[in-house]
N, C-alpha and C positions, 0 to 999 in steps of 0.2 A: 504494500500500500504506500509506504514512504517513497519508494523508488518511482512509482507511478505518479504520485503527486509532484515530486521534484521535476520529473520530465515534463508534466503538463505546465507547471509554473514556468519552467525554462522556455518552453515553446510560446507561451502566452507573452512572456517578456520580450522575446525576439519579435513576435508579431506587433506588439506595441511600438517597438523601436522602428520597425519598417514603416509603419503607418506614419510616425512622426517625421521620418526622413522624407517620405513621399509628399507629405503636406508641406514641408518646408521648401521642397523643390518646386511645388506647384503654385506657390504664392505669386500672384500677379497684381498688377496695378493698372489703374486708369490714369494715363498721363494726358494732361491738357495744358493749354497755354495760348500765348499770342506770339506770333513771329512778326517783327517789324523791320523795316528798312533803316538805313543810316539816318534818314530824315525823320524818323519816328512815325512814318506812315505805315499802315498795315501792309504786310506782304501777302497779297491776295493770290489765290490759286497756285501756291507753290506746294511741292510735295514734301511731306515730313515723314521720316522713317526712323523708327526705333525698334531694334530687335526684330528686324524683318517684317514689321507691321507698318503698313503704309496708309496715309490719308492725305488729303489736300486741305489747305487753309480756305476759309470762307472769305467773304468780302471784308470782314473785319480783321483778317489775319489769324483768326482763331482756329485751333485744331483740337482733336481728341482722338486718342488711340487707346483702345481697351486691350487687356491681356498682355501687358508688357511685364516680363519676368523681373523679379527683384534682382538687385545687384548692379554691377557696372555694365553699362550699355553704350552703344554709339548712336548719336542722333545725327541724322543727315537732313539738310534742307537743300532741295535742288529745284531747278526749273529748266525745262527744255533740255534735259540730259546733262546739265552742268551743275556740279556741286557748288552751292553758294556758302554753305556752312557745314562744318564737321566738328562735333564736340563730344567729349565723353560726359555722360550723365550717370548719376548713381540713383537707382530707384530703391526707395526705402519705405514707402508707405502705400496703402491701398489706393489712395488718390493723391496724385502729386502734380503740382503746377510747375511747369518749366516754360518761362518766357525767354525768348532770345531775340537779340537784335543782330541783323546780318552786318558784316563788316563792309 
């Protein structure tokens, strides 16, 4: 009986550990913000990409990307196939605002 209980407790503990690891890896964020040009005007209809997720800014330069994994990511802003901005970002919360002004 003792050996059986120990084995079950060990398997249960391993199962809990695996669940915790999978949940930590699966944490994602909604990243949103505003992209502006050097003159502080909104950058309209430019492509914003973070962690292989893509969207376009609206008429106000606003964007929103769902499902961005936590951790260090690269953010790209481009237009007509030309990269306008490339920056490292660190995703640390479930909803994170990242505003950027293009050089």
